[in-house]
gemmi code that builds the backbone of each chain (N, CA, C; Angstrom):
import gemmi

chains = {
    "A": [
        ("MET", (38.887, -19.219, 0.643), (39.748, -19.452, -0.520), (40.360, -18.128, -0.988)),
        ("SER", (41.666, -18.074, -1.226), (42.338, -16.831, -1.617), (42.034, -16.461, -3.067)),
        ("GLU", (42.360, -15.185, -3.439), (42.111, -14.756, -4.820), (43.019, -15.472, -5.806)),
        ("THR", (44.098, -16.079, -5.285), (45.045, -16.753, -6.181), (44.580, -18.165, -6.525)),
        ("SER", (43.446, -18.572, -5.963), (43.040, -19.975, -6.143), (42.874, -20.344, -7.616)),
        ("SER", (42.460, -19.375, -8.442), (42.251, -19.710, -9.844), (43.567, -20.081, -10.536)),
        ("ASP", (44.690, -19.557, -10.006), (46.001, -19.921, -10.556), (46.207, -21.433, -10.536)),
        ("TRP", (45.555, -22.075, -9.595), (45.787, -23.497, -9.346), (44.920, -24.401, -10.207)),
        ("GLN", (43.931, -23.825, -10.838), (42.918, -24.691, -11.451), (43.468, -25.680, -12.467)),
        ("LYS", (44.514, -25.295, -13.179), (45.030, -26.221, -14.188), (46.478, -26.601, -13.944)),
        ("THR", (46.894, -26.493, -12.717), (48.303, -26.750, -12.423), (48.499, -28.097, -11.751)),
        ("THR", (49.729, -28.558, -11.884), (50.152, -29.762, -11.199), (50.640, -29.343, -9.809)),
        ("ILE", (50.380, -30.231, -8.849), (50.809, -29.915, -7.488), (52.279, -30.294, -7.336)),
        ("ASP", (53.153, -29.329, -7.144), (54.547, -29.664, -6.869), (55.092, -28.725, -5.804)),
        ("SER", (56.290, -29.039, -5.326), (56.820, -28.316, -4.167), (57.177, -26.868, -4.506)),
        ("ALA", (57.558, -26.585, -5.764), (57.889, -25.201, -6.139), (56.660, -24.311, -5.977)),
        ("GLN", (55.530, -24.804, -6.453), (54.296, -24.034, -6.327), (53.868, -23.896, -4.877)),
        ("ALA", (54.119, -24.960, -4.120), (53.760, -24.931, -2.706), (54.556, -23.849, -1.978)),
        ("ALA", (55.839, -23.699, -2.351), (56.702, -22.706, -1.704), (56.226, -21.285, -2.010)),
        ("ALA", (55.706, -21.112, -3.236), (55.217, -19.794, -3.640), (53.885, -19.459, -2.965)),
        ("HIS", (53.203, -20.470, -2.488), (51.903, -20.272, -1.819), (51.958, -20.992, -0.467)),
        ("PRO", (52.642, -20.408, 0.507), (52.857, -21.130, 1.771), (51.572, -21.639, 2.411)),
        ("GLU", (50.475, -20.927, 2.188), (49.216, -21.334, 2.838), (48.724, -22.691, 2.342)),
        ("THR", (49.194, -23.080, 1.160), (48.738, -24.374, 0.635), (49.780, -25.478, 0.809)),
        ("ALA", (50.962, -25.104, 1.320), (52.045, -26.088, 1.440), (51.628, -27.295, 2.283)),
        ("GLN", (50.856, -27.034, 3.320), (50.425, -28.123, 4.203), (49.473, -29.085, 3.475)),
        ("ALA", (48.576, -28.488, 2.686), (47.646, -29.324, 1.919), (48.413, -30.177, 0.906)),
        ("VAL", (49.428, -29.582, 0.280), (50.229, -30.309, -0.700), (50.939, -31.492, -0.041)),
        ("ALA", (51.512, -31.263, 1.140), (52.218, -32.333, 1.858), (51.268, -33.469, 2.218)),
        ("ARG", (50.074, -33.090, 2.632), (49.072, -34.097, 3.029), (48.603, -34.900, 1.802)),
        ("ILE", (48.397, -34.200, 0.683), (47.991, -34.884, -0.549), (49.071, -35.863, -0.990)),
        ("LYS", (50.343, -35.444, -0.872), (51.461, -36.308, -1.264), (51.449, -37.608, -0.453)),
        ("ALA", (51.208, -37.492, 0.845), (51.166, -38.681, 1.708), (49.991, -39.583, 1.328)),
        ("LEU", (48.836, -38.971, 1.064), (47.652, -39.760, 0.687), (47.882, -40.460, -0.660)),
        ("ARG", (48.617, -39.786, -1.559), (48.880, -40.397, -2.861), (49.763, -41.630, -2.745)),
        ("GLN", (50.649, -41.623, -1.757), (51.462, -42.828, -1.558), (50.571, -43.990, -1.110)),
        ("THR", (49.615, -43.684, -0.246), (48.650, -44.712, 0.169), (47.865, -45.217, -1.052)),
        ("ILE", (47.426, -44.297, -1.900), (46.682, -44.684, -3.107), (47.547, -45.576, -3.995)),
        ("ASP", (48.829, -45.225, -4.151), (49.725, -46.049, -4.972), (49.887, -47.450, -4.382)),
        ("ASN", (49.977, -47.532, -3.052), (50.100, -48.848, -2.413), (48.828, -49.671, -2.624)),
        ("ILE", (47.685, -49.029, -2.507), (46.409, -49.720, -2.762), (46.375, -50.215, -4.205)),
        ("ASP", (46.826, -49.373, -5.139), (46.823, -49.776, -6.555), (47.750, -50.970, -6.803)),
        ("SER", (48.906, -50.994, -6.133), (49.813, -52.148, -6.288), (49.102, -53.434, -5.872)),
        ("ALA", (48.424, -53.371, -4.743), (47.698, -54.550, -4.255), (46.554, -54.902, -5.201)),
        ("ALA", (45.858, -53.895, -5.717), (44.729, -54.136, -6.627), (45.205, -54.789, -7.930)),
        ("ILE", (46.347, -54.345, -8.444), (46.876, -54.926, -9.678), (47.266, -56.390, -9.438)),
        ("ALA", (47.857, -56.666, -8.275), (48.210, -58.052, -7.939), (46.954, -58.927, -7.893)),
        ("LEU", (45.889, -58.401, -7.305), (44.623, -59.159, -7.239), (44.025, -59.357, -8.631)),
        ("LEU", (44.065, -58.301, -9.444), (43.515, -58.427, -10.804), (44.314, -59.463, -11.596)),
        ("ALA", (45.630, -59.482, -11.393), (46.461, -60.486, -12.084), (46.009, -61.894, -11.697)),
        ("GLU", (45.806, -62.115, -10.396), (45.366, -63.443, -9.938), (43.948, -63.744, -10.424)),
        ("ARG", (43.093, -62.716, -10.447), (41.715, -62.929, -10.901), (41.695, -63.369, -12.362)),
        ("PHE", (42.469, -62.706, -13.223), (42.448, -63.064, -14.643), (43.164, -64.377, -14.916)),
        ("LYS", (44.150, -64.718, -14.097), (44.751, -66.059, -14.223), (43.690, -67.118, -13.900)),
        ("THR", (42.898, -66.834, -12.864), (41.876, -67.793, -12.435), (40.750, -67.885, -13.463)),
        ("THR", (40.273, -66.754, -13.952), (39.188, -66.815, -14.944), (39.688, -67.415, -16.260)),
        ("SER", (40.988, -67.287, -16.536), (41.532, -67.927, -17.725), (41.432, -69.452, -17.589)),
        ("GLN", (41.691, -69.969, -16.396), (41.535, -71.417, -16.150), (40.075, -71.833, -16.330)),
        ("VAL", (39.156, -70.993, -15.813), (37.729, -71.274, -16.002), (37.408, -71.293, -17.496)),
        ("GLY", (37.995, -70.344, -18.225), (37.761, -70.263, -19.670), (38.184, -71.518, -20.414)),
        ("VAL", (39.315, -72.085, -20.022), (39.802, -73.315, -20.656), (38.846, -74.468, -20.357)),
        ("LEU", (38.445, -74.581, -19.089), (37.513, -75.652, -18.698), (36.186, -75.510, -19.441)),
        ("LYS", (35.682, -74.277, -19.535), (34.414, -74.046, -20.235), (34.544, -74.391, -21.721)),
        ("ALA", (35.640, -73.943, -22.338), (35.830, -74.201, -23.775), (35.913, -75.698, -24.046)),
        ("ASN", (36.666, -76.406, -23.204), (36.825, -77.847, -23.415), (35.533, -78.618, -23.163)),
        ("ALA", (34.715, -78.127, -22.215), (33.456, -78.815, -21.903), (32.312, -78.327, -22.793)),
        ("GLY", (32.565, -77.261, -23.574), (31.517, -76.735, -24.441), (30.517, -75.840, -23.749)),
        ("PHE", (30.910, -75.280, -22.596), (30.025, -74.347, -21.893), (30.137, -72.963, -22.524)),
        ("ALA", (29.062, -72.207, -22.496), (29.086, -70.828, -23.017), (29.885, -69.933, -22.072)),
        ("PRO", (30.505, -68.843, -22.619), (31.225, -67.905, -21.743), (30.301, -67.259, -20.702)),
        ("GLU", (29.022, -67.069, -21.076), (28.086, -66.368, -20.187), (27.364, -67.334, -19.250)),
        ("ASP", (27.112, -66.877, -18.026), (26.355, -67.661, -17.048), (25.584, -66.652, -16.197)),
        ("THR", (24.328, -66.403, -16.580), (23.565, -65.322, -15.945), (23.260, -65.601, -14.470)),
        ("LYS", (23.098, -66.893, -14.108), (22.817, -67.207, -12.708), (24.029, -66.836, -11.841)),
        ("ARG", (25.204, -67.156, -12.342), (26.451, -66.791, -11.665), (26.564, -65.257, -11.541)),
        ("GLU", (26.212, -64.565, -12.613), (26.312, -63.091, -12.588), (25.337, -62.474, -11.587)),
        ("ASP", (24.121, -63.012, -11.521), (23.149, -62.504, -10.547), (23.678, -62.685, -9.124)),
        ("TYR", (24.293, -63.844, -8.892), (24.888, -64.119, -7.579), (25.980, -63.097, -7.259)),
        ("GLN", (26.835, -62.827, -8.255), (27.935, -61.876, -8.046), (27.421, -60.453, -7.793)),
        ("ILE", (26.388, -60.059, -8.530), (25.821, -58.710, -8.356), (25.339, -58.527, -6.924)),
        ("GLU", (24.575, -59.501, -6.443), (24.002, -59.425, -5.095), (25.124, -59.444, -4.049)),
        ("ARG", (26.077, -60.333, -4.252), (27.169, -60.506, -3.290), (28.052, -59.248, -3.192)),
        ("LEU", (28.444, -58.704, -4.339), (29.335, -57.543, -4.319), (28.635, -56.300, -3.760)),
        ("HIS", (27.328, -56.195, -4.027), (26.550, -55.090, -3.465), (26.615, -55.146, -1.927)),
        ("ARG", (26.392, -56.333, -1.397), (26.395, -56.542, 0.054), (27.784, -56.273, 0.649)),
        ("ILE", (28.815, -56.811, 0.015), (30.184, -56.619, 0.509), (30.567, -55.139, 0.463)),
        ("ALA", (30.151, -54.447, -0.600), (30.479, -53.021, -0.745), (29.897, -52.225, 0.424)),
        ("ILE", (28.639, -52.481, 0.755), (28.001, -51.744, 1.848), (28.730, -52.026, 3.161)),
        ("ASP", (29.067, -53.303, 3.389), (29.836, -53.661, 4.592), (31.158, -52.900, 4.659)),
        ("ALA", (31.793, -52.714, 3.491), (33.126, -52.100, 3.447), (33.075, -50.575, 3.428)),
        ("GLY", (31.854, -50.020, 3.293), (31.737, -48.563, 3.207), (32.060, -48.030, 1.822)),
        ("LEU", (31.821, -48.861, 0.807), (32.052, -48.448, -0.585), (30.711, -48.217, -1.267)),
        ("ASP", (30.601, -47.151, -2.052), (29.406, -46.911, -2.856), (29.136, -48.159, -3.708)),
        ("PRO", (27.976, -48.806, -3.543), (27.702, -50.045, -4.290), (27.760, -49.845, -5.807)),
        ("GLU", (27.571, -48.592, -6.237), (27.657, -48.273, -7.662), (29.084, -48.553, -8.174)),
        ("ILE", (30.072, -48.264, -7.346), (31.478, -48.518, -7.698), (31.723, -50.036, -7.767)),
        ("ALA", (31.162, -50.769, -6.813), (31.327, -52.231, -6.809), (30.721, -52.831, -8.074)),
        ("GLU", (29.577, -52.317, -8.490), (28.921, -52.829, -9.699), (29.752, -52.484, -10.952)),
        ("MET", (30.353, -51.291, -10.961), (31.235, -50.930, -12.087), (32.448, -51.862, -12.147)),
        ("TYR", (32.999, -52.157, -10.987), (34.134, -53.103, -10.912), (33.717, -54.455, -11.476)),
        ("ARG", (32.548, -54.952, -11.020), (32.066, -56.260, -11.461), (31.857, -56.285, -12.971)),
        ("GLU", (31.220, -55.251, -13.475), (30.943, -55.202, -14.902), (32.249, -55.201, -15.695)),
        ("PHE", (33.213, -54.445, -15.219), (34.524, -54.357, -15.865), (35.206, -55.729, -15.902)),
        ("VAL", (35.361, -56.383, -14.748), (36.109, -57.651, -14.730), (35.348, -58.776, -15.422)),
        ("VAL", (34.015, -58.814, -15.247), (33.238, -59.899, -15.873), (33.223, -59.728, -17.396)),
        ("THR", (33.047, -58.490, -17.866), (33.045, -58.240, -19.316), (34.378, -58.654, -19.930)),
        ("GLU", (35.468, -58.253, -19.286), (36.790, -58.597, -19.820), (37.063, -60.098, -19.726)),
        ("ALA", (36.622, -60.724, -18.648), (36.817, -62.177, -18.508), (36.047, -62.922, -19.594)),
        ("LYS", (34.820, -62.465, -19.870), (34.009, -63.142, -20.906), (34.649, -62.995, -22.285)),
        ("LYS", (35.168, -61.791, -22.576), (35.853, -61.578, -23.865), (37.006, -62.564, -24.000)),
        ("ARG", (37.738, -62.762, -22.894), (38.891, -63.664, -22.922), (38.445, -65.125, -23.001)),
        ("HIS", (37.319, -65.446, -22.366), (36.772, -66.810, -22.494), (36.447, -67.093, -23.962)),
        ("GLN", (35.867, -66.089, -24.614), (35.506, -66.283, -26.017), (36.756, -66.485, -26.871)),
        ("ARG", (37.807, -65.721, -26.563), (39.052, -65.871, -27.324), (39.658, -67.258, -27.114)),
        ("ILE", (39.569, -67.761, -25.869), (40.072, -69.113, -25.585), (39.245, -70.145, -26.354)),
        ("ALA", (37.905, -69.979, -26.330), (37.020, -70.914, -27.043), (37.327, -70.896, -28.539)),
        ("ASP", (37.499, -69.695, -29.090), (37.794, -69.561, -30.517), (39.129, -70.206, -30.879)),
        ("ALA", (40.041, -70.259, -29.896), (41.350, -70.870, -30.132), (41.342, -72.352, -29.760)),
        ("GLY", (40.139, -72.923, -29.636), (40.016, -74.355, -29.340), (40.481, -74.736, -27.952)),
        ("GLY", (40.312, -73.817, -26.988), (40.655, -74.129, -25.595), (42.100, -73.837, -25.226)),
        ("ASP", (42.778, -73.055, -26.075), (44.192, -72.738, -25.802), (44.316, -71.411, -25.059)),
        ("PRO", (44.710, -71.446, -23.754), (44.830, -70.206, -22.996), (46.021, -69.363, -23.462)),
        ("GLY", (46.920, -69.965, -24.253), (48.088, -69.241, -24.772), (47.681, -68.040, -25.604)),
        ("VAL", (46.439, -68.061, -26.110), (45.931, -66.952, -26.922), (45.897, -65.642, -26.119)),
        ("LEU", (45.868, -65.777, -24.767), (45.823, -64.587, -23.912), (47.215, -64.128, -23.488)),
        ("ASP", (48.235, -64.901, -23.844), (49.572, -64.590, -23.361), (50.167, -63.424, -24.141)),
        ("VAL", (49.977, -62.235, -23.578), (50.451, -61.035, -24.265), (51.935, -60.795, -24.027)),
        ("PHE", (52.552, -61.674, -23.225), (53.953, -61.458, -22.847), (54.896, -62.386, -23.608)),
        ("ALA", (54.322, -63.242, -24.477), (55.143, -64.246, -25.178), (56.080, -63.563, -26.183)),
    ],
    "B": [
        ("MET", (34.878, -82.868, -28.198), (33.618, -82.313, -27.691), (32.446, -83.194, -28.148)),
        ("SER", (31.552, -83.539, -27.227), (30.440, -84.428, -27.571), (29.367, -83.685, -28.368)),
        ("GLU", (28.443, -84.464, -28.957), (27.367, -83.838, -29.729), (26.395, -83.082, -28.829)),
        ("THR", (26.453, -83.354, -27.522), (25.521, -82.694, -26.607), (26.031, -81.325, -26.167)),
        ("SER", (27.210, -80.953, -26.653), (27.798, -79.707, -26.148), (26.904, -78.494, -26.406)),
        ("SER", (26.137, -78.526, -27.495), (25.287, -77.369, -27.782), (24.202, -77.181, -26.725)),
        ("ASP", (23.836, -78.264, -26.032), (22.860, -78.174, -24.942), (23.338, -77.201, -23.863)),
        ("TRP", (24.642, -77.076, -23.775), (25.228, -76.318, -22.673), (25.374, -74.841, -22.996)),
        ("GLN", (25.216, -74.481, -24.241), (25.599, -73.125, -24.648), (24.885, -72.022, -23.867)),
        ("LYS", (23.666, -72.283, -23.470), (22.954, -71.211, -22.762), (22.509, -71.632, -21.373)),
        ("THR", (23.176, -72.615, -20.831), (22.737, -73.129, -19.539), (23.648, -72.657, -18.423)),
        ("THR", (23.094, -72.700, -17.244), (23.842, -72.414, -16.028), (24.472, -73.737, -15.578)),
        ("ILE", (25.670, -73.617, -15.021), (26.352, -74.824, -14.561), (25.828, -75.186, -13.180)),
        ("ASP", (25.161, -76.313, -13.047), (24.770, -76.763, -11.710), (24.928, -78.278, -11.616)),
        ("SER", (24.782, -78.801, -10.404), (25.114, -80.205, -10.188), (24.118, -81.149, -10.865)),
        ("ALA", (22.849, -80.723, -11.022), (21.865, -81.589, -11.689), (22.294, -81.852, -13.131)),
        ("GLN", (22.708, -80.780, -13.797), (23.156, -80.942, -15.175), (24.438, -81.755, -15.251)),
        ("ALA", (25.290, -81.563, -14.245), (26.544, -82.314, -14.221), (26.266, -83.810, -14.107)),
        ("ALA", (25.264, -84.176, -13.301), (24.929, -85.586, -13.107), (24.416, -86.216, -14.406)),
        ("ALA", (23.706, -85.397, -15.199), (23.164, -85.892, -16.467), (24.258, -86.042, -17.530)),
        ("HIS", (25.369, -85.380, -17.317), (26.496, -85.439, -18.261), (27.760, -85.785, -17.480)),
        ("PRO", (27.922, -87.037, -17.094), (29.037, -87.382, -16.196), (30.404, -86.939, -16.733)),
        ("GLU", (30.540, -86.884, -18.059), (31.858, -86.516, -18.614), (32.247, -85.075, -18.288)),
        ("THR", (31.254, -84.244, -17.940), (31.566, -82.845, -17.632), (31.557, -82.557, -16.129)),
        ("ALA", (31.204, -83.588, -15.328), (31.085, -83.372, -13.878), (32.400, -82.881, -13.272)),
        ("GLN", (33.504, -83.400, -13.777), (34.805, -83.020, -13.239), (35.111, -81.536, -13.550)),
        ("ALA", (34.779, -81.136, -14.772), (34.995, -79.738, -15.152), (34.135, -78.817, -14.278)),
        ("VAL", (32.894, -79.231, -14.015), (31.990, -78.424, -13.191), (32.546, -78.262, -11.779)),
        ("ALA", (33.063, -79.367, -11.218), (33.627, -79.317, -9.865), (34.831, -78.382, -9.815)),
        ("ARG", (35.649, -78.424, -10.850), (36.853, -77.593, -10.910), (36.473, -76.102, -11.064)),
        ("ILE", (35.469, -75.851, -11.899), (35.002, -74.471, -12.083), (34.454, -73.918, -10.764)),
        ("LYS", (33.726, -74.770, -10.026), (33.153, -74.355, -8.751), (34.259, -73.930, -7.766)),
        ("ALA", (35.332, -74.698, -7.730), (36.456, -74.371, -6.836), (37.128, -73.068, -7.270)),
        ("LEU", (37.314, -72.906, -8.577), (37.946, -71.679, -9.082), (37.073, -70.459, -8.805)),
        ("ARG", (35.752, -70.664, -8.861), (34.843, -69.535, -8.601), (34.922, -69.073, -7.153)),
        ("GLN", (35.209, -70.015, -6.241), (35.375, -69.607, -4.851), (36.622, -68.727, -4.713)),
        ("THR", (37.670, -69.115, -5.438), (38.884, -68.276, -5.448), (38.563, -66.891, -6.016)),
        ("ILE", (37.812, -66.856, -7.111), (37.426, -65.570, -7.721), (36.630, -64.725, -6.718)),
        ("ASP", (35.698, -65.355, -6.008), (34.904, -64.626, -5.015), (35.794, -64.067, -3.899)),
        ("ASN", (36.789, -64.852, -3.475), (37.703, -64.366, -2.435), (38.525, -63.181, -2.941)),
        ("ILE", (38.977, -63.270, -4.177), (39.723, -62.156, -4.780), (38.836, -60.914, -4.845)),
        ("ASP", (37.570, -61.108, -5.227), (36.644, -59.965, -5.312), (36.402, -59.327, -3.943)),
        ("SER", (36.316, -60.146, -2.902), (36.142, -59.586, -1.550), (37.311, -58.673, -1.210)),
        ("ALA", (38.523, -59.143, -1.505), (39.720, -58.341, -1.223), (39.739, -57.087, -2.094)),
        ("ALA", (39.335, -57.236, -3.355), (39.336, -56.083, -4.274), (38.350, -55.010, -3.822)),
        ("ILE", (37.177, -55.430, -3.356), (36.170, -54.467, -2.879), (36.690, -53.733, -1.635)),
        ("ALA", (37.374, -54.477, -0.748), (37.955, -53.836, 0.443), (38.983, -52.783, 0.026)),
        ("LEU", (39.811, -53.105, -0.965), (40.809, -52.143, -1.448), (40.150, -50.933, -2.104)),
        ("LEU", (39.119, -51.192, -2.902), (38.420, -50.074, -3.557), (37.779, -49.163, -2.511)),
        ("ALA", (37.233, -49.773, -1.450), (36.644, -48.964, -0.372), (37.712, -48.048, 0.225)),
        ("GLU", (38.877, -48.599, 0.509), (39.959, -47.789, 1.087), (40.458, -46.748, 0.093)),
        ("ARG", (40.517, -47.141, -1.193), (40.989, -46.193, -2.214), (40.061, -44.978, -2.311)),
        ("PHE", (38.746, -45.239, -2.318), (37.811, -44.109, -2.452), (37.719, -43.283, -1.168)),
        ("LYS", (37.947, -43.916, -0.022), (38.024, -43.125, 1.215), (39.235, -42.186, 1.141)),
        ("THR", (40.338, -42.715, 0.605), (41.565, -41.914, 0.518), (41.427, -40.794, -0.508)),
        ("THR", (40.884, -41.124, -1.692), (40.723, -40.069, -2.702), (39.684, -39.031, -2.258)),
        ("SER", (38.744, -39.446, -1.417), (37.780, -38.485, -0.899), (38.501, -37.454, -0.009)),
        ("GLN", (39.470, -37.923, 0.775), (40.277, -36.996, 1.588), (41.078, -36.046, 0.699)),
        ("VAL", (41.637, -36.611, -0.393), (42.366, -35.759, -1.346), (41.408, -34.714, -1.929)),
        ("GLY", (40.185, -35.154, -2.215), (39.185, -34.250, -2.790), (38.867, -33.079, -1.877)),
        ("VAL", (38.774, -33.353, -0.583), (38.495, -32.287, 0.386), (39.669, -31.308, 0.427)),
        ("LEU", (40.884, -31.836, 0.489), (42.081, -30.976, 0.527), (42.170, -30.115, -0.735)),
        ("LYS", (41.898, -30.738, -1.891), (41.955, -30.000, -3.159), (40.888, -28.906, -3.202)),
        ("ALA", (39.680, -29.258, -2.773), (38.578, -28.289, -2.814), (38.879, -27.102, -1.908)),
        ("ASN", (39.392, -27.396, -0.707), (39.681, -26.314, 0.238), (40.843, -25.437, -0.214)),
        ("ALA", (41.813, -26.046, -0.918), (42.976, -25.286, -1.387), (42.728, -24.670, -2.757)),
        ("GLY", (41.607, -25.050, -3.389), (41.284, -24.499, -4.704), (42.009, -25.181, -5.851)),
        ("PHE", (42.488, -26.410, -5.623), (43.130, -27.166, -6.698), (42.064, -27.789, -7.593)),
        ("ALA", (42.389, -27.935, -8.875), (41.474, -28.593, -9.806), (41.435, -30.093, -9.528)),
        ("PRO", (40.288, -30.767, -9.845), (40.226, -32.220, -9.673), (41.270, -32.957, -10.528)),
        ("GLU", (41.586, -32.374, -11.704), (42.495, -33.057, -12.634), (43.955, -32.682, -12.369)),
        ("ASP", (44.854, -33.654, -12.555), (46.287, -33.411, -12.416), (46.976, -34.339, -13.419)),
        ("THR", (47.259, -33.805, -14.604), (47.753, -34.667, -15.702), (49.137, -35.248, -15.414)),
        ("LYS", (49.975, -34.517, -14.682), (51.312, -35.040, -14.361), (51.168, -36.277, -13.469)),
        ("ARG", (50.303, -36.189, -12.487), (50.017, -37.327, -11.605), (49.467, -38.506, -12.415)),
        ("GLU", (48.591, -38.217, -13.359), (48.001, -39.297, -14.167), (49.050, -39.979, -15.049)),
        ("ASP", (49.950, -39.186, -15.628), (51.022, -39.768, -16.449), (51.885, -40.707, -15.610)),
        ("TYR", (52.176, -40.278, -14.383), (52.953, -41.106, -13.462), (52.222, -42.417, -13.182)),
        ("GLN", (50.916, -42.326, -12.929), (50.129, -43.529, -12.617), (50.069, -44.485, -13.814)),
        ("ILE", (49.913, -43.924, -15.022), (49.840, -44.765, -16.225), (51.125, -45.584, -16.372)),
        ("GLU", (52.258, -44.902, -16.256), (53.564, -45.576, -16.413), (53.755, -46.607, -15.310)),
        ("ARG", (53.436, -46.222, -14.082), (53.649, -47.097, -12.936), (52.773, -48.365, -13.005)),
        ("LEU", (51.489, -48.181, -13.300), (50.591, -49.343, -13.320), (50.937, -50.282, -14.474)),
        ("HIS", (51.384, -49.729, -15.591), (51.814, -50.552, -16.724), (52.961, -51.461, -16.284)),
        ("ARG", (53.936, -50.877, -15.613), (55.119, -51.607, -15.138), (54.716, -52.676, -14.116)),
        ("ILE", (53.890, -52.309, -13.148), (53.449, -53.242, -12.112), (52.651, -54.400, -12.727)),
        ("ALA", (51.821, -54.080, -13.725), (51.000, -55.116, -14.370), (51.897, -56.169, -15.023)),
        ("ILE", (52.917, -55.714, -15.741), (53.805, -56.666, -16.415), (54.522, -57.531, -15.387)),
        ("ASP", (54.992, -56.923, -14.309), (55.628, -57.692, -13.226), (54.684, -58.756, -12.672)),
        ("ALA", (53.395, -58.403, -12.567), (52.409, -59.303, -11.945), (51.853, -60.338, -12.921)),
        ("GLY", (52.203, -60.196, -14.212), (51.649, -61.121, -15.201), (50.224, -60.770, -15.601)),
        ("LEU", (49.901, -59.473, -15.526), (48.566, -59.000, -15.926), (48.682, -58.242, -17.247)),
        ("ASP", (47.756, -58.474, -18.148), (47.686, -57.711, -19.395), (47.654, -56.213, -19.037)),
        ("PRO", (48.643, -55.423, -19.485), (48.685, -54.001, -19.115), (47.428, -53.240, -19.553)),
        ("GLU", (46.745, -53.780, -20.550), (45.492, -53.167, -21.012), (44.442, -53.191, -19.886)),
        ("ILE", (44.434, -54.281, -19.121), (43.511, -54.396, -17.982), (43.890, -53.386, -16.896)),
        ("ALA", (45.186, -53.245, -16.648), (45.642, -52.290, -15.637), (45.231, -50.869, -16.024)),
        ("GLU", (45.338, -50.550, -17.316), (44.960, -49.214, -17.778), (43.443, -49.003, -17.660)),
        ("MET", (42.670, -50.057, -17.925), (41.205, -49.953, -17.751), (40.862, -49.715, -16.275)),
        ("TYR", (41.553, -50.429, -15.392), (41.359, -50.246, -13.955), (41.655, -48.788, -13.576)),
        ("ARG", (42.821, -48.276, -14.048), (43.239, -46.909, -13.716), (42.205, -45.891, -14.203)),
        ("GLU", (41.775, -46.086, -15.445), (40.818, -45.148, -16.018), (39.519, -45.140, -15.206)),
        ("PHE", (39.086, -46.322, -14.822), (37.857, -46.474, -14.034), (37.981, -45.754, -12.688)),
        ("VAL", (39.022, -46.049, -11.916), (39.115, -45.460, -10.580), (39.419, -43.964, -10.628)),
        ("VAL", (40.274, -43.543, -11.580), (40.614, -42.116, -11.657), (39.404, -41.302, -12.126)),
        ("THR", (38.677, -41.816, -13.112), (37.488, -41.117, -13.609), (36.460, -40.945, -12.488)),
        ("GLU", (36.222, -42.026, -11.751), (35.234, -41.961, -10.664), (35.715, -41.061, -9.530)),
        ("ALA", (37.019, -41.117, -9.232), (37.564, -40.261, -8.163), (37.417, -38.782, -8.546)),
        ("LYS", (37.692, -38.462, -9.824), (37.585, -37.068, -10.264), (36.144, -36.568, -10.194)),
        ("LYS", (35.213, -37.437, -10.608), (33.783, -37.059, -10.518), (33.433, -36.719, -9.077)),
        ("ARG", (33.951, -37.542, -8.146), (33.651, -37.331, -6.734), (34.365, -36.093, -6.184)),
        ("HIS", (35.581, -35.830, -6.689), (36.274, -34.590, -6.308), (35.447, -33.378, -6.723)),
        ("GLN", (34.869, -33.468, -7.936), (34.068, -32.354, -8.427), (32.834, -32.152, -7.547)),
        ("ARG", (32.227, -33.269, -7.134), (31.040, -33.171, -6.276), (31.392, -32.554, -4.926)),
        ("ILE", (32.580, -32.919, -4.396), (33.033, -32.333, -3.123), (33.278, -30.836, -3.305)),
        ("ALA", (33.946, -30.470, -4.429), (34.236, -29.046, -4.694), (32.938, -28.259, -4.821)),
        ("ASP", (31.965, -28.843, -5.549), (30.672, -28.167, -5.747), (29.933, -27.989, -4.424)),
        ("ALA", (30.222, -28.890, -3.465), (29.567, -28.807, -2.156), (30.415, -27.993, -1.177)),
        ("GLY", (31.378, -27.229, -1.713), (32.199, -26.360, -0.866), (33.148, -27.112, 0.047)),
        ("GLY", (33.616, -28.286, -0.409), (34.600, -29.055, 0.362), (33.999, -30.013, 1.362)),
        ("ASP", (32.704, -30.285, 1.214), (32.034, -31.202, 2.139), (32.027, -32.625, 1.599)),
        ("PRO", (32.809, -33.539, 2.229), (32.852, -34.918, 1.743), (31.548, -35.668, 2.022)),
        ("GLY", (30.698, -35.092, 2.870), (29.421, -35.721, 3.195), (28.541, -35.888, 1.970)),
        ("VAL", (28.842, -35.117, 0.912), (28.075, -35.201, -0.326), (28.213, -36.592, -0.952)),
        ("LEU", (29.298, -37.319, -0.586), (29.524, -38.668, -1.136), (28.914, -39.754, -0.264)),
        ("ASP", (28.381, -39.358, 0.869), (27.900, -40.363, 1.808), (26.558, -40.930, 1.365)),
        ("VAL", (26.636, -42.034, 0.646), (25.423, -42.643, 0.101), (24.735, -43.522, 1.139)),
        ("PHE", (25.348, -43.641, 2.317), (24.811, -44.558, 3.332), (24.045, -43.818, 4.414)),
        ("ALA", (23.980, -42.479, 4.283), (23.337, -41.679, 5.336), (21.834, -41.944, 5.374)),
    ],
}
model = gemmi.Model(1)
for chain_id, residues in chains.items():
    chain = gemmi.Chain(chain_id)
    for i, (resn, *xyz) in enumerate(residues, 1):
        res = gemmi.Residue()
        res.name, res.seqid = resn, gemmi.SeqId(i, " ")
        for name, pos in zip(("N", "CA", "C"), xyz):
            atom = gemmi.Atom()
            atom.name, atom.element = name, gemmi.Element(name[0])
            atom.pos, atom.b_iso = gemmi.Position(*pos), 0.0
            res.add_atom(atom)
        chain.add_residue(res)
    model.add_chain(chain)
structure = gemmi.Structure()
structure.add_model(model)
structure.setup_entities()
């Protein structure tokens, strides 16, 4: 690592800086390419999250109308075990999979409660109206 | 809602209970089908997260070797604006998209720091060794 490395500690990676430090220009180009991959993954992830919350919203309406509680611990235990297994298969730290599960399940339950409080009306979640 | 609805407040949805309450059997069947969709979405999401963390791990190695800091606020501002826009297009509450971003970026930065502390060795993240 060069003596100039500390200059970089709080800087944004851009092409002007890369030109001033030719030795890092290659790393900058490679990071830029990887970031495009990350952005594409995020686009797909957002599309999946949109479909997931549309689906859990339907579950929320059915639960509210049938009088079921938002929480279902047996279902959650199943999801914990399943996502742990899938994460290992995919080469993902299972801790990350559990954080994902906790995030989506917590938010879905909050929305189920809002639907129940609104007497089974999923329109309560429509933030785009 | 029937007077028996309170029986359901803390119960798990299963077919035995559905048989005892025929009026809710249809809702249970519909929830079961929706849960399969949710599980399929989660499988895809875990695969994407696995690829995302593999990619950010590569970024972490490049940053550590070049002496770049794990944090890049300009990049984060870009991601915040972009994911907000994509979420609205997809019909997802932008608040959920921001929670997703915060989760993955926070975890990626922690892992970048671990790689930097290990002198650029991504093996430090290998929880499967």
